[in-house]
C-alpha positions as CSV (number, residue, x, y, z in Angstrom):
1,M,-37.4,-44.1,-13.4
2,N,-35.1,-46.2,-15.4
3,I,-32.5,-44.7,-17.8
4,R,-34.7,-44.7,-20.8
5,Q,-37.2,-42.7,-19.0
6,L,-34.7,-40.4,-18.0
7,F,-33.5,-39.5,-21.2
8,M,-36.9,-39.6,-23.2
9,G,-36.9,-35.5,-23.0
10,D,-39.3,-33.8,-20.6
11,R,-39.7,-29.9,-20.5
12,K,-40.7,-29.8,-17.1
13,R,-37.8,-32.0,-15.8
14,D,-35.5,-29.6,-17.6
15,I,-37.1,-26.4,-16.0
16,L,-36.8,-28.0,-12.7
17,F,-33.2,-29.0,-13.4
18,A,-32.4,-25.5,-14.4
19,L,-34.0,-23.9,-11.4
20,F,-32.3,-26.4,-9.1
21,T,-28.9,-25.8,-10.7
22,L,-29.4,-21.9,-10.2
23,V,-30.3,-22.3,-6.6
24,I,-27.4,-24.5,-5.8
25,S,-25.1,-22.1,-7.6
26,T,-26.3,-19.2,-5.6
27,V,-25.8,-21.2,-2.4
28,V,-22.2,-22.1,-3.2
29,F,-21.4,-18.3,-4.0
30,F,-22.3,-17.4,-0.4
31,I,-20.2,-20.4,1.0
32,P,-17.0,-18.9,2.6
33,T,-13.6,-20.3,1.3
34,G,-12.1,-20.5,4.7
35,F,-9.4,-18.1,3.8
36,T,-9.5,-14.7,5.6
37,S,-7.5,-11.4,5.3
38,P,-4.6,-11.2,7.5
39,Y,-5.7,-7.7,8.7
40,P,-8.4,-7.5,11.5
41,E,-12.0,-7.5,10.5
42,G,-13.3,-4.0,10.2
43,S,-10.2,-2.4,10.4
44,S,-10.6,-1.0,6.7
45,Q,-13.0,-0.6,3.7
46,W,-12.9,-0.1,0.3
47,A,-14.5,2.7,-1.6
48,K,-14.8,4.4,-5.2
49,A,-12.9,7.6,-5.2
50,R,-12.7,10.5,-7.8
51,V,-9.3,12.0,-8.6
52,L,-9.4,15.8,-8.0
53,S,-5.8,16.8,-8.7
54,T,-2.4,15.3,-9.1
55,D,1.1,16.4,-8.0
56,N,3.6,14.9,-10.5
57,S,6.6,16.9,-9.3
58,T,8.7,13.8,-8.1
59,V,7.7,11.6,-11.1
60,K,10.7,10.9,-13.1
61,T,10.2,9.3,-16.6
62,I,13.0,6.9,-17.8
63,G,12.3,5.3,-21.3
64,P,8.6,3.9,-21.2
65,S,8.3,3.8,-17.5
66,K,7.8,6.2,-14.7
67,H,9.6,6.2,-11.3
68,G,8.9,8.1,-8.1
69,S,5.4,9.0,-6.7
70,Q,2.2,10.8,-7.3
71,R,0.4,12.9,-4.7
72,L,-3.4,12.7,-5.2
73,E,-6.0,14.7,-3.9
74,L,-9.2,12.5,-3.8
75,E,-12.9,12.6,-3.2
76,I,-14.6,9.6,-1.8
77,R,-17.8,8.7,-4.1
78,S,-19.1,5.6,-1.8
79,G,-19.3,4.2,1.3
80,S,-19.4,5.7,5.0
81,F,-16.7,8.5,4.1
82,K,-18.7,9.6,0.8
83,G,-18.1,13.3,0.2
84,R,-14.9,13.5,2.3
85,R,-11.6,14.5,0.7
86,F,-8.3,12.9,1.4
87,S,-4.8,13.1,0.2
88,A,-3.1,9.9,-1.1
89,T,0.2,8.7,-2.4
90,N,0.6,6.6,-5.6
91,N,4.1,5.0,-5.7
92,L,5.4,4.0,-8.9
93,L,8.0,1.2,-9.0
94,G,9.1,1.5,-12.6
95,K,7.3,-1.5,-14.0
96,I,4.6,-1.0,-16.5
97,E,2.8,-4.0,-15.9
98,L,2.4,-3.2,-12.3
99,D,2.3,0.7,-12.2
100,K,-1.0,2.5,-12.4
101,F,-0.7,6.4,-13.2
102,F,-3.8,8.9,-12.6
103,S,-5.1,11.9,-14.1
104,P,-7.6,14.2,-12.7
105,G,-11.2,12.9,-13.2
106,D,-10.0,9.3,-13.2
107,L,-11.8,7.0,-10.8
108,A,-9.6,5.1,-8.3
109,F,-10.3,1.9,-6.2
110,V,-9.1,2.8,-2.9
111,V,-8.7,1.0,0.7
112,I,-9.5,3.5,3.7
113,D,-7.5,2.1,7.0
114,L,-9.2,3.0,10.0
115,N,-7.7,4.4,13.1
116,A,-7.6,2.6,16.4
117,D,-10.9,3.2,17.7
118,R,-12.4,2.8,14.0
119,T,-14.1,6.2,14.1
120,D,-12.2,7.9,11.3
121,A,-9.8,7.3,8.3
122,A,-6.3,7.0,9.2
123,Y,-4.6,6.3,5.7
124,V,-6.0,6.1,2.1
125,N,-4.3,3.4,0.0
126,V,-4.6,3.7,-3.9
127,I,-5.3,0.2,-5.4
128,D,-6.0,0.7,-8.7
129,H,-8.2,2.3,-11.5
130,Y,-12.1,1.8,-10.5
131,R,-13.2,-1.0,-12.7
132,L,-16.1,-2.6,-11.0
133,D,-18.7,-0.4,-12.7
134,A,-17.4,-1.3,-16.2
135,T,-17.3,-4.9,-15.1
136,I,-21.0,-4.9,-14.1
137,F,-21.9,-3.0,-17.1
138,L,-20.1,-5.6,-19.5
139,F,-21.6,-8.4,-17.6
140,A,-25.2,-6.9,-17.9
141,A,-24.7,-6.4,-21.6
142,F,-23.6,-10.1,-22.0
143,V,-26.5,-11.4,-20.0
144,L,-29.0,-9.0,-22.3
145,V,-27.5,-10.1,-25.7
146,L,-27.3,-13.9,-24.6
147,V,-30.9,-14.1,-23.2
148,G,-32.1,-11.7,-26.0
149,F,-30.6,-13.9,-28.8
150,A,-31.1,-17.4,-27.5
151,G,-34.1,-16.8,-25.2
152,W,-34.8,-19.7,-22.8
153,T,-31.6,-21.7,-24.1
154,G,-29.7,-18.6,-23.5
155,F,-31.1,-18.4,-19.8
156,K,-29.9,-21.8,-19.4
157,A,-26.5,-21.1,-20.6
158,L,-26.2,-18.1,-18.2
159,I,-27.1,-20.6,-15.4
160,S,-24.3,-22.9,-16.5
161,F,-22.0,-19.6,-16.8
162,V,-22.8,-19.1,-13.2
163,C,-22.6,-22.7,-12.0
164,S,-19.1,-22.8,-13.6
165,A,-17.8,-19.7,-11.7
166,A,-19.3,-21.0,-8.5
167,L,-17.6,-24.3,-8.7
168,I,-14.1,-23.1,-9.9
169,I,-14.0,-20.1,-7.3
170,K,-15.7,-21.3,-4.3
171,V,-14.8,-25.1,-4.7
172,L,-11.9,-26.1,-6.9
173,L,-9.6,-23.3,-6.0
174,P,-10.2,-23.4,-2.0
175,L,-9.9,-27.1,-2.0
176,I,-6.6,-27.3,-4.0
177,L,-5.3,-24.6,-1.5
178,L,-6.2,-27.1,1.2
179,G,-4.1,-29.8,-0.1
180,W,-6.5,-31.5,-2.3
181,N,-5.1,-33.4,-5.3
182,P,-5.3,-30.9,-8.2
183,I,-5.7,-33.5,-11.0
184,V,-8.3,-35.6,-9.1
185,L,-10.3,-32.6,-7.8
186,T,-10.1,-30.9,-11.3
187,L,-11.3,-34.0,-13.1
188,G,-14.3,-34.2,-10.7
189,I,-15.3,-30.6,-10.9
190,V,-15.0,-30.9,-15.0
191,S,-17.2,-34.0,-14.8
192,I,-19.9,-32.1,-12.9
193,L,-19.7,-29.0,-15.2
194,T,-19.8,-31.2,-18.2
195,F,-23.0,-32.8,-16.8
196,V,-24.4,-29.5,-15.7
197,I,-23.9,-27.6,-19.0
198,I,-24.8,-30.3,-21.4
199,F,-28.0,-31.3,-19.7
200,L,-29.0,-27.8,-19.3
201,V,-28.5,-26.8,-22.9
202,A,-29.6,-30.1,-24.4
203,G,-32.0,-31.3,-21.9
204,F,-32.4,-34.8,-20.4
205,T,-32.3,-36.3,-24.0
206,R,-30.4,-38.7,-26.0
207,K,-28.5,-35.8,-27.6
208,G,-27.5,-34.7,-24.2
209,L,-26.5,-38.1,-23.1
210,V,-24.3,-38.7,-26.2
211,S,-22.6,-35.4,-26.0
212,F,-21.9,-36.2,-22.3
213,A,-20.6,-39.4,-22.7
214,G,-18.3,-38.2,-25.7
215,S,-17.3,-35.3,-23.8
216,M,-16.1,-37.3,-20.7
217,G,-14.3,-39.5,-23.1
218,G,-12.2,-36.6,-24.7
219,V,-11.6,-35.2,-21.1
220,L,-10.3,-38.6,-19.8
221,V,-8.0,-38.7,-22.8
222,T,-6.8,-35.2,-22.4
223,T,-6.0,-35.8,-18.7
224,L,-3.9,-39.0,-19.3
225,L,-2.0,-37.2,-22.1
226,S,-1.4,-34.0,-20.1
227,I,0.2,-36.2,-17.3
228,F,2.2,-38.0,-19.7
229,F,3.6,-35.4,-21.8
230,T,4.1,-33.0,-18.7
231,N,6.4,-35.6,-17.2
232,L,8.0,-36.4,-20.5
233,F,8.7,-32.5,-21.1
234,K,9.9,-32.3,-17.6
235,I,7.6,-29.2,-16.9
236,H,7.7,-28.1,-13.1
237,G,4.8,-26.1,-13.2
238,A,6.1,-22.9,-12.0
239,V,6.0,-21.5,-15.6
240,R,2.4,-20.2,-14.9
241,P,2.1,-16.7,-13.7
242,F,2.1,-16.4,-9.8
243,A,2.5,-20.3,-9.4
244,E,5.7,-19.8,-7.6
245,N,4.3,-17.3,-5.3
246,L,2.1,-20.0,-3.6
247,L,5.0,-21.9,-2.4
248,Y,6.5,-18.8,-0.5
249,M,2.8,-18.1,0.9
250,G,2.8,-21.5,3.0
251,F,1.2,-23.5,0.4
252,D,4.3,-25.4,-0.4
253,Y,2.7,-28.8,-0.3
254,I,0.8,-27.9,-3.6
255,S,2.2,-29.8,-6.4
256,L,2.8,-27.3,-9.1
257,P,3.3,-29.9,-11.9
258,Q,0.0,-31.4,-11.2
259,L,-1.5,-28.1,-11.2
260,F,-0.5,-27.3,-14.4
261,M,-1.5,-30.8,-15.9
262,A,-5.0,-29.9,-14.2
263,G,-5.2,-26.6,-16.0
264,I,-4.6,-28.2,-19.5
265,F,-7.6,-30.3,-19.4
266,L,-9.6,-27.8,-17.4
267,A,-9.0,-25.3,-20.3
268,S,-9.9,-27.4,-23.1
269,S,-12.9,-29.0,-21.6
270,G,-15.0,-26.0,-22.9
271,A,-14.0,-26.9,-26.6
272,V,-14.4,-30.6,-26.1
273,M,-17.9,-30.0,-24.9
274,D,-18.5,-27.8,-28.0
275,L,-17.2,-30.5,-30.2
276,S,-19.1,-33.4,-28.9
277,M,-22.5,-31.5,-28.8
278,D,-22.0,-30.4,-32.6
279,I,-21.6,-33.9,-33.5
280,S,-24.5,-35.2,-31.2
281,A,-26.6,-32.6,-32.5
282,A,-25.9,-33.6,-36.2
283,M,-26.3,-37.2,-35.6
284,A,-29.7,-36.4,-33.9
285,E,-30.9,-34.4,-37.0
286,V,-29.7,-37.2,-39.4
287,L,-31.7,-39.7,-37.4
288,H,-34.7,-37.3,-37.2
289,K,-34.6,-37.0,-41.1
290,H,-33.6,-40.6,-41.7
291,P,-35.2,-42.6,-38.9
292,H,-34.3,-46.0,-40.6
293,I,-30.7,-45.2,-41.0
294,T,-28.6,-48.1,-40.0
295,R,-26.2,-47.8,-37.1
296,R,-23.1,-48.1,-39.3
297,E,-24.2,-45.4,-41.7
298,L,-25.0,-43.1,-38.6
299,I,-21.8,-43.4,-37.2
300,K,-20.1,-42.6,-40.5
301,S,-22.2,-39.5,-40.7
302,G,-20.8,-38.5,-37.1
303,F,-17.2,-39.0,-38.4
304,N,-17.9,-37.0,-41.4
305,V,-19.3,-34.2,-39.1
306,G,-16.4,-34.6,-36.6
307,R,-13.8,-34.2,-39.6
308,S,-15.2,-31.0,-40.6
309,V,-15.5,-29.5,-37.3
310,V,-12.2,-30.7,-35.9
311,G,-9.9,-28.5,-38.3
312,T,-11.5,-25.4,-37.1
313,M,-11.6,-26.3,-33.5
314,T,-8.0,-27.3,-33.3
315,T,-7.0,-23.8,-34.8
316,T,-9.2,-22.1,-32.4
317,L,-7.2,-23.7,-29.4
318,L,-4.1,-22.7,-31.2
319,L,-5.0,-19.2,-31.4
320,A,-6.6,-18.8,-28.0
321,Y,-3.6,-20.3,-26.3
322,T,-0.6,-18.6,-28.3
323,G,-2.6,-15.3,-28.3
324,G,-1.4,-14.5,-24.5
325,Y,2.2,-15.2,-25.5
326,T,2.6,-13.0,-28.6
327,A,4.9,-10.6,-27.0
328,L,7.2,-13.5,-25.7
329,M,7.5,-14.6,-29.1
330,M,8.3,-11.5,-30.5
331,T,10.9,-10.6,-27.9
332,F,12.6,-14.1,-29.0
333,I,12.3,-13.3,-32.7
334,A,13.6,-9.8,-32.4
335,Q,16.8,-11.1,-30.6
336,G,17.4,-13.4,-33.3
337,I,17.2,-16.6,-31.3
338,P,17.3,-19.8,-33.2
339,M,14.1,-21.6,-33.6
340,A,15.5,-24.8,-31.9
341,N,16.4,-22.6,-28.6
342,I,13.0,-21.3,-28.8
343,I,11.1,-24.4,-28.9
344,N,13.3,-25.9,-26.1
345,L,12.5,-22.9,-23.7
346,I,10.3,-24.3,-20.9
347,Y,7.8,-21.3,-21.4
348,V,7.4,-22.2,-25.1
349,S,7.4,-26.0,-24.3
350,A,4.7,-25.4,-21.7
351,E,2.4,-23.7,-24.2
352,L,3.2,-26.4,-26.9
353,I,1.9,-29.0,-24.3
354,H,-1.1,-27.1,-23.6
355,T,-2.0,-26.5,-27.3
356,M,-1.3,-30.2,-28.6
357,V,-2.7,-32.1,-25.8
358,G,-5.9,-30.0,-26.0
359,S,-6.0,-30.6,-29.7
360,F,-5.5,-34.3,-29.0
361,G,-8.4,-34.3,-26.8
362,L,-10.5,-32.4,-29.7
363,I,-9.5,-34.8,-32.2
364,L,-10.1,-37.8,-30.3
365,V,-13.6,-36.9,-28.9
366,A,-14.9,-36.8,-32.6
367,P,-14.8,-40.5,-33.0
368,I,-15.7,-41.4,-29.3
369,T,-18.9,-39.2,-29.7
370,A,-19.7,-40.8,-33.1
371,I,-19.2,-44.1,-31.9
372,L,-21.2,-43.8,-28.7
373,G,-23.9,-41.9,-30.5
374,G,-24.4,-44.7,-33.1
375,Y,-25.1,-47.1,-30.4
376,I,-27.2,-44.7,-28.0
377,Y,-29.2,-43.3,-30.9
378,T,-30.2,-46.7,-32.3
379,L,-31.3,-48.4,-29.2
380,P,-34.2,-50.8,-30.0
381,K,-37.5,-49.0,-29.8
382,K,-39.9,-49.4,-26.7
383,A,-43.4,-49.4,-27.3
384,E,-44.1,-48.2,-23.7
385,H,-41.8,-45.5,-24.2
386,P,-42.5,-43.9,-27.8
387,K,-41.0,-40.5,-26.9
388,L,-37.6,-42.0,-26.3
389,V,-37.2,-42.7,-30.0
390,A,-38.9,-39.7,-31.2
391,E,-37.1,-37.2,-29.1
392,P,-33.5,-36.6,-30.2
């Protein structure tokens, strides 16, 4: 099978590719990461527990935070200790972002430490509020809405979602922890995800090929820009939450600047795919309505679509990246810190790089996709493969 036959579009091939991706993603999810708990296997188990009563007599409220400890009476609602009641202590550190405060009737996520012979519970440790059921409900609702609205296309999008989660959680992150180069590895994973996501959604058609080629061009540009500007701004990478913790956990061989760079083009790759698909689909529709359009006119149409979409997509990145730092900016403004000082702070500079470099990739993916689409869509017709021309 040559390259023309591959991208002529075939529903059976699309179905087989979707099923193959689903099977591989499922297998990847069950691959062990190689990292295990420091505690002996079988020495503890997690469970859902209902808070029956609380004793807050030692809790002191100082401003918005609470100090001291709560005494909790719990009833285990799952696992081998279901129905048993235990007492537990919830220590409060006085840090709102870390503390959890319980009231009677709340559900708690607990870890039950077993005794030496593992026949009974020795201690119950309250981890946090129980959120697994709500998470499952949220994901189920997402699946129903996605598949219910988009049908077969929605199901393929769901497969791409599962594939992305599997590759990031089970491949990308563990291999970085094992010492692989974050930039090279992330670029490889993004390339695989781009291939899978685009051809799952668009099928093996010229529309998918144009979108994939344009996306990869945008990702490569974003990668190079992230490396250049991270070094130019002298961002060390520890600005990300918990990044410095990795060094103290024995992973001091991980390059935090490279990890920061990889995070930039990984985060923007989704928006790059969106934009390239929009332009590719629009050009395919133009060609379908005007099959005798010239290459130059088709490229011009792609540029026009790109100009219209780039504006809103760039703003989307700005809002997405800065939304998480609203409180930080409010703190600076409330203290009357001059704007020059704010911009020069490493946390703000890191977000500026994240936003601007991602936007650069979005802007440049538009002309890349339009130019590539102009050449791919206007390939000479082959009589032996009429579907290649008819299928967008």
